[in-house]
N, C-alpha and C positions, 0 to 999 in steps of 0.2 A: 648526415655526412656532407661536407662541403661540396664534393664532386657530384653527389646525387642531386643536391639542391640546384646546382648550376645547370645540370642537364635538364632538369624539370622546368626551370625557368626559361631556358632557351626554347624548349618545345612548346611552352604554354605561357605567352605573355600575360594572359589574364590572371594566372596565378601570381605573377609578380605584382600586378597592379592591385590585386585584392588583398595582399598582405599588409597588415598595419605597420606603421613605421616602428622600427626597433630603436630603443634608447639604451644607452649604456647603463648597466646595473648601478654603478656608483652614482650616476647623475640622478636616477630615479629614487634612490634611497637617501639622497643628501638632505632632503627636506625633513625627513623624520629623524635622522641620526647624526646630522651635522656633515660637514664636508668630508669626503672620502678621497682616497688616492685613486688614480685612474685604474680601470679594470685591466688586470694582467693575468698571466698564468701563475703568478706567485701565490702561494697559500696565504690566507688571511692572517695566519699566526705570525707571518714574517712581514706584515704591514701594520700601519697604525689603525687599520680598520677594526671595528668591533666585531665580536662574534655574531654571526647571523641570528642566533637565538638569544642574544643578550647575556650569555654565560661568560663569566670571567674565570681566569685560571685558578685563582684562590677563592674557593667557596667552601662553605661548611655544610657537610652532609649530616642531617639529623641521624644520629646513631642510637641504637638500643643496646646498652651494655650495663652490666652491674657496677654500681659504685659502692665500694667497700667502706663500711663503718669502722670507727676506731676499735670497737670490740672485735669485729671480724678480723681486722688487721693484727691485733695483739694475739688472738688465738691462732691465726694462720701462720704467723712467724714463730710462735712458741713451739708448735708441734709440726714436725716435718717427717711424716711417715714414708717409709720406702718399701716397695714391693720386693719380696724375696723370691728370686726365680725358682720355679719348681720344675717346669718342663725343660727338656733339652733345648728346644727352640728359644725359650726365654733365657736360658743360661748363655747361649751363643749370642743372642742379641744384646743382652746386658754386658757381656764381656767385650763385645765389639765396640759398644758405645763408650765404655770406660777406657778402652785402648785409644780410641779417637780423642777422647777428652785429655788423656795423658799426653798424647803426641801434640795436640794443639797447644797445651801449656808449655811444652818444651820448645816448640817452634817459635812461639811468640815471646818466650822469656817471661812468662807470667809469674809474678810473685804474690801469692795469695795473702801473705802477711801484711804487705803494704804496697799494693800495685799502683802504678802510675795512672793518671787519668787517661792518657792516650791508649794504654793497653786495655783499659776497661771499655773505652769507646769502640775499639776494634772488636773486642769480645761481644759487646752488645749488638753491633751491626751484623756480625756473622750469625749470632744466635737467633736474632729475630728474623733474619732473611731466610733461614731454613725452617724456623718454627711456623711460618705462615704457609708452608707447602702442604703438610698433611691434612689439615682441615678441608682445604679446597679439593684436594685429590679424593678424599673419602666422600665428601658431599657429591662430587661429580659422579663418582662410581655408583653410589647408591641412587642418585637421581636417574642415571641411565638404566639401572636395574629396575627401578620402579616403572619407568616407561616401557621397558622391554617386556617385563612380565605382567604389566597392567595390574600392579598390586600396590598396597600402601607401604609407606616407608616407616610409619610408626614414630615419626617425630625426630629421627636422627639427623636429618639433613639440616634442620634449623640450628641445632647445637654446633654442628661441624662448620657451617658457614659463619656462625658467630665467632667461633674460635679462629678461623682464618682471618676475618676482618679485625679481630682484636689484636692478633699478632702483627698484622700489617700496620695497625695504628701505633703499636709500639715502635715499629721501625720508622714510621713517618715522624713520630715524636722525637726520636733521636737524631734524625737527619735535619730536623728543624732546630735542635738544640746544639748540635756540633757540626764542625766543618768535616766533610767527608772527602778523603783524598782519592786521587785517581787509582792508586793501588788498591785501596779498600773496595772501590767500585768494581774493579776488574776481578778481584778474588771472589766477591759476592756473586758476580755474573757466572763465573765458572762453577762456584760451589752449588748454585741452584741446579745446574744440569746434573752434577754428580749425585746430589741428594735426591732429586726427583727421579733420576734414573734408577735409584735403588728402591725408593718408596713406592712408586707406582706399581711395579711388578709384585712387590711384597703385598700390597693391598689387594691386588687381583687374586693372588694365590692364597693368602691367608689374612683376612681382615682382623682377626683376633690378634695375630702376631704383630700386625702393623700398629694397632692401637696400643699394644703392650710396649712396642718400641717407642712410641710417642710418649707414653707414660714415663719411661726411663729417661728420655731426653728432658722432659719437664721437671723431673726430680733434680737433674743437674742444673736446670735453669733456676729453680727455687733456691738451691744451694748458692748459686752465683749471686742472685739478687739479695739474699739474706746477708751474705758476706759484704756486699757493697753497702747495704743499709747500716750494718754495724760499723763499718769503717767511716762512713760519712758522719756518723754520730760520735766518733771518737776524735777529740781534738789532738792535733799533732800528726795525724795521718795525711798522706798526700791527697786523698779524696776529700777529706774535710777541708783542707786548705784551699783546694781548687773549686769545690762545689758548694761550700757552706752558704754563700750568698748568691748562688746562681739562680736566675729567674726561670720560672716555669714557662715553657713555650705556650703561646695562646691556644694551639691545637690541643694541647693536653688539658688546659684549664676547662675547655668546653667538653672534651670527650669524657673526662671523669667528673665533670660538673663541679669543679672545685671553686672555692671562694677566692677573692683577690689576694688574700693573705697566705694562700697556700705556698709551701716551699718546694724546692726541688726534691727534698727528702720525702715529702708527702706524696709526690708523684711517683717516686721509686717504690714506695710501699704499695700504691695501687697496682703498679705493674707486677710486683712480686705476688700479690694476692691473685691477680689474673692467672699467673702461672700455676699457682696451687690448684686453681679451679680446673685448668686444662689437664694437670696431672691426675686429679681425681676422676674427671670425666672419662679420660682415655683408659685408665685402669678399670673403670666400671664397664665401659664398652667391651674391653678385652675379655670380660667374664660373661658377656651376654650372647645369646643366640641372635642370628641375623634378623629374626622377626619379633624379637622382644620389644615392647614399647619403651621409648626413651623416658627414664625416670626424672629427667631434668626439665621437661617441658613446662611445668608449672612455674618455675622460677623465671623462665623467659617471659611469661605473661606479666609477672610482677614487675620485672625490669622494664618492660615496654610501657606499662602504665606510669611508672615513675619518670621515665624519659619523656613521654608525651607531656606530662604535667610540667616538667622543667622547661621544655621548649616553648610551651604556650605562655609560661610566665615571662621568659626572656624575649620572646618575639612579639612584635605588635601585630595588629589585625591584618596589615597589608602584606606581611611576610607569609608566604605559603610554601616556599622551598628553601633549601639550603643555599641555592645560588643567589638568593637575595641578602645573604649575610656573609660577612668576612669572618676571619678567625677571632676577631674581637667582638663578634655579635653586633657589629654596627651595620645598620641597614644601608644597602647600596641604592642610591637614588640617581 
């Protein structure tokens, strides 16, 4: 503290004489990283100064996710199973979700037969912003329970975290592909509080009901993406006209490890199959006891092996972290 140092120096001149000379941080670092602006109380993000650790804002985090084959995509889009509610709680949850879906369509003027691109953008932003909540909430709840009870989780946490990251990557893909309005950001901000305020207590009280609710939401998501894919492939529709030649965002090319000739439609198919996976996983978890082992652990190991092999192929020997790559997989020097 400045006042404490001043009083100590006044009482002990030896202390002042024994202290090494202090140089400004910017001056001492200039030799290594180039000229810097004078040291001030302004955060480095608001100055031309580089990050102290050399990390840039746009960096590619090596992710471990499943990349869907053409055969898996055809099968996943061809069959869309739906869970029929049996219990009273399932009927209440399913009915509530369908009512919310109907109300959202009315409020946004959504025309499923030939929707406008802007209405679909709004729909995707809202859908993915709430879809990323359940996986993280469930993983955190089970993580705390594992610590609190000093017991195994049996592999659930990994699948739940993968789901949360996957849904967040969907959202990051869309905000990279489209312009997001201030109104959309404001609605998403409020929507997260409402959805999280409902889902967190639900998961604490009944994890099975919570997973069933997510399964129903994912059924709606699969239906939405399937409709988008069909319309994008139909000449004359608004989506086909607007997005037929749309480029795939670099973040999506790397996340789904797609080739340079991949189309926006190919990307939407990958996202649709992600949603079918979340639908099936959550409906499976809704049928399982808390201590049952996760049956999906094996596929995570396979996906990890494939992802590591891809990153090693794309990255040179000097690249050890995602911070050394940008979205185009170009090495930062």
